[in-house]
KEKOLNU-822726 format. One line per 10 residues: number of its first residue (from 0); for each residue x, y, z of C-alpha. Coordinates in steps of 0.02 Angstrom, whole numbers, plus 50000, padded with zeros to 5 digits. Layout:
<rs>
NUM> X,Y,Z  ... .
</rs>
This chain:
<rs>
0> 57351,57464,54614  57185,57374,54633  57184,57186,54642  57072,57110,54514  57021,56922,54541  56955,56829,54390  56843,56698,54460  56690,56676,54363  56629,56647,54199  56433,56638,54170 .
10> 56324,56625,54008  56210,56785,53966  56065,56681,54041  56141,56657,54218  56201,56840,54209  56023,56898,54194  55972,56791,54322  56109,56841,54448  56150,57011,54408  56124,57088,54571 .
20> 56251,56962,54652  56371,56983,54511  56375,57174,54534  56412,57149,54719  56551,57035,54677  56622,57144,54547  56614,57289,54674  56722,57182,54784  56859,57182,54646  56814,57018,54554 .
30> 56801,57011,54355  56660,56922,54285  56665,56859,54110  56497,56840,54015  56495,56707,53877  56380,56670,53738  56396,56486,53727  56579,56450,53753  56635,56617,53679  56676,56779,53795 .
40> 56574,56919,53742  56587,57040,53884  56661,57095,54056  56576,57143,54212  56711,57246,54319  56703,57380,54462  56697,57559,54407  56819,57651,54477  56794,57853,54485  56945,57949,54408 .
50> 57064,57992,54531  57069,58193,54507  56989,58303,54378  57094,58376,54253  57136,58560,54267  57162,58670,54130  57365,58702,54112  57408,58535,54196  57515,58495,54044  57594,58673,54012 .
60> 57782,58657,53957  57749,58478,53914  57677,58499,53736  57749,58597,53599  57666,58649,53440  57764,58720,53286  57719,58903,53236  57671,58843,53068  57560,58699,53122  57408,58769,53041 .
70> 57487,58804,52869  57449,58718,52703  57551,58551,52684  57595,58534,52508  57617,58340,52524  57463,58311,52610  57372,58428,52481  57447,58312,52345  57396,58142,52434  57211,58200,52461 .
80> 57201,58273,52299  57163,58460,52358  57274,58530,52213  57183,58427,52079  56999,58470,52148  57040,58661,52162  57121,58673,51995  56988,58586,51894  56832,58693,51978  56809,58880,51928 .
90> 56804,59006,52059  56621,59043,52024  56571,58856,52048  56477,58800,52205  56538,58635,52271  56414,58521,52298  56381,58442,52469 .
</rs>
């Protein structure tokens, strides 16, 4: 686990003037809070590359999906009014987008 030190809070103006120095400090593991007045608005932290690229099939056997997952659901259709709109519209009527 990477150790993070919170040791600086700077204003936006100070961050603009010291950006290179703040980036160097963040790269070393320091967390810099940037304030607008007294209110924190941003955090400058080190960017860490993802540890490994995900591969297709990594989660094989860990995810289960019902055979009928894509079938219509009466309760959802009722809640979202799908039955109401479809029964009111004639089959020849084209929906407006």
